[in-house]
KEKE-3310 file (N, C-alpha, C; in steps of 0.2 Angstrom, whole numbers, plus 5000, padded with zeros to 4 digits):
npx = (5339:5329:5332:5326:5312:5314:5304:5301:5295:5303:5298:5288:5294:5301:5291:5284:5294:5295:5283:5283:5293:5287:5277:5283:5281:5269:5257:5254:5255:5244:5242:5233:5228:5240:5243:5232:5234:5247:5242:5235:5244:5254:5258:5258:5262:5263:5255:5242:5246:5259:5264:5259:5267:5280:5278:5276:5288:5297:5292:5294:5307:5310:5305:5292:5275:5261:5245:5233:5220:5207:5198:5181:5168)
npy = (5180:5190:5200:5194:5200:5206:5201:5189:5172:5158:5145:5145:5148:5136:5126:5130:5128:5114:5110:5115:5108:5095:5098:5099:5088:5090:5098:5112:5125:5129:5144:5150:5139:5134:5144:5143:5131:5133:5142:5133:5123:5130:5143:5159:5176:5182:5191:5185:5190:5192:5179:5173:5181:5175:5162:5163:5169:5159:5148:5153:5154:5140:5137:5133:5131:5142:5144:5157:5159:5163:5152:5148:5157)
npz = (4815:4826:4841:4856:4866:4883:4892:4887:4886:4890:4891:4882:4870:4869:4868:4856:4847:4848:4844:4831:4825:4825:4816:4804:4797:4791:4780:4781:4794:4806:4812:4822:4829:4834:4843:4852:4857:4864:4874:4881:4886:4892:4905:4903:4902:4890:4876:4864:4852:4853:4855:4843:4834:4837:4833:4819:4815:4819:4811:4798:4798:4797:4785:4784:4778:4781:4789:4791:4795:4805:4816:4814:4824)
capx = (5333:5329:5333:5320:5311:5315:5298:5300:5295:5307:5294:5284:5299:5303:5285:5283:5300:5293:5277:5285:5297:5282:5273:5287:5279:5262:5257:5254:5255:5238:5244:5229:5228:5246:5242:5227:5238:5252:5239:5232:5249:5259:5256:5262:5259:5263:5249:5241:5249:5267:5265:5258:5273:5285:5276:5277:5295:5300:5290:5297:5314:5310:5302:5285:5269:5257:5238:5232:5213:5204:5192:5174:5166)
capy = (5180:5196:5199:5193:5205:5204:5197:5182:5166:5152:5139:5146:5147:5128:5123:5132:5124:5107:5109:5116:5102:5090:5101:5099:5083:5091:5102:5119:5126:5133:5148:5151:5133:5134:5149:5140:5125:5136:5144:5127:5119:5134:5149:5165:5183:5185:5191:5181:5193:5191:5172:5173:5183:5171:5156:5165:5170:5152:5144:5155:5152:5133:5136:5130:5135:5144:5147:5163:5160:5162:5147:5150:5158)
capz = (4820:4830:4848:4860:4871:4890:4895:4883:4891:4887:4890:4876:4864:4868:4866:4849:4843:4848:4839:4824:4823:4824:4811:4798:4793:4789:4774:4783:4801:4808:4817:4828:4832:4839:4849:4857:4861:4868:4879:4885:4889:4896:4908:4901:4902:4883:4872:4859:4846:4854:4853:4835:4830:4838:4829:4812:4814:4819:4806:4792:4798:4795:4778:4784:4775:4787:4788:4796:4796:4812:4816:4815:4831)
cpx = (5334:5330:5326:5319:5313:5310:5297:5300:5298:5303:5290:5288:5300:5297:5283:5288:5298:5288:5279:5289:5293:5278:5277:5285:5272:5263:5258:5254:5249:5240:5240:5228:5234:5245:5237:5231:5243:5248:5236:5238:5254:5255:5260:5259:5260:5256:5248:5245:5257:5268:5264:5265:5279:5284:5278:5284:5299:5298:5293:5304:5315:5308:5296:5280:5264:5250:5236:5224:5211:5199:5186:5172:5161)
cpy = (5187:5194:5198:5198:5202:5200:5191:5177:5160:5146:5139:5145:5139:5125:5124:5128:5117:5106:5110:5111:5096:5092:5100:5093:5084:5096:5110:5119:5131:5137:5149:5145:5132:5138:5146:5135:5128:5138:5138:5124:5124:5140:5154:5171:5186:5186:5186:5183:5191:5183:5170:5175:5178:5164:5158:5166:5163:5148:5146:5153:5144:5132:5133:5134:5136:5146:5152:5164:5159:5156:5151:5151:5154)
cpz = (4824:4837:4852:4865:4878:4893:4891:4888:4887:4886:4884:4870:4863:4866:4858:4845:4843:4843:4832:4821:4821:4817:4804:4794:4790:4783:4776:4791:4802:4814:4823:4832:4837:4845:4854:4861:4866:4875:4884:4889:4893:4900:4906:4901:4895:4880:4867:4853:4847:4852:4846:4832:4831:4833:4822:4811:4814:4814:4799:4792:4796:4788:4778:4781:4781:4784:4793:4797:4803:4812:4817:4822:4833)
residu = (UNK:UNK:UNK:UNK:UNK:UNK:UNK:UNK:UNK:UNK:UNK:UNK:UNK:UNK:UNK:UNK:UNK:UNK:UNK:UNK:UNK:UNK:UNK:UNK:UNK:UNK:UNK:UNK:UNK:UNK:UNK:UNK:UNK:UNK:UNK:UNK:UNK:UNK:UNK:UNK:UNK:UNK:UNK:UNK:UNK:UNK:UNK:UNK:UNK:UNK:UNK:UNK:UNK:UNK:UNK:UNK:UNK:UNK:UNK:UNK:UNK:UNK:UNK:UNK:UNK:UNK:UNK:UNK:UNK:UNK:UNK:UNK:UNK)
# end
């Protein structure tokens, strides 16, 4: 795993970890859905892209399948 940036938000990392552990019982992880959920439950200055990168890295480490499609506008 890479070194985390100085401005990383530990609450975001913990929430992602919790969600991915729960998602291990599903078929795939919807990346954009998780970013939205993280935004809803935490207050962070991380960009959506930074959150997405953390989710992808943490999900790939767990060997989880991922969906990258954005929901319809």
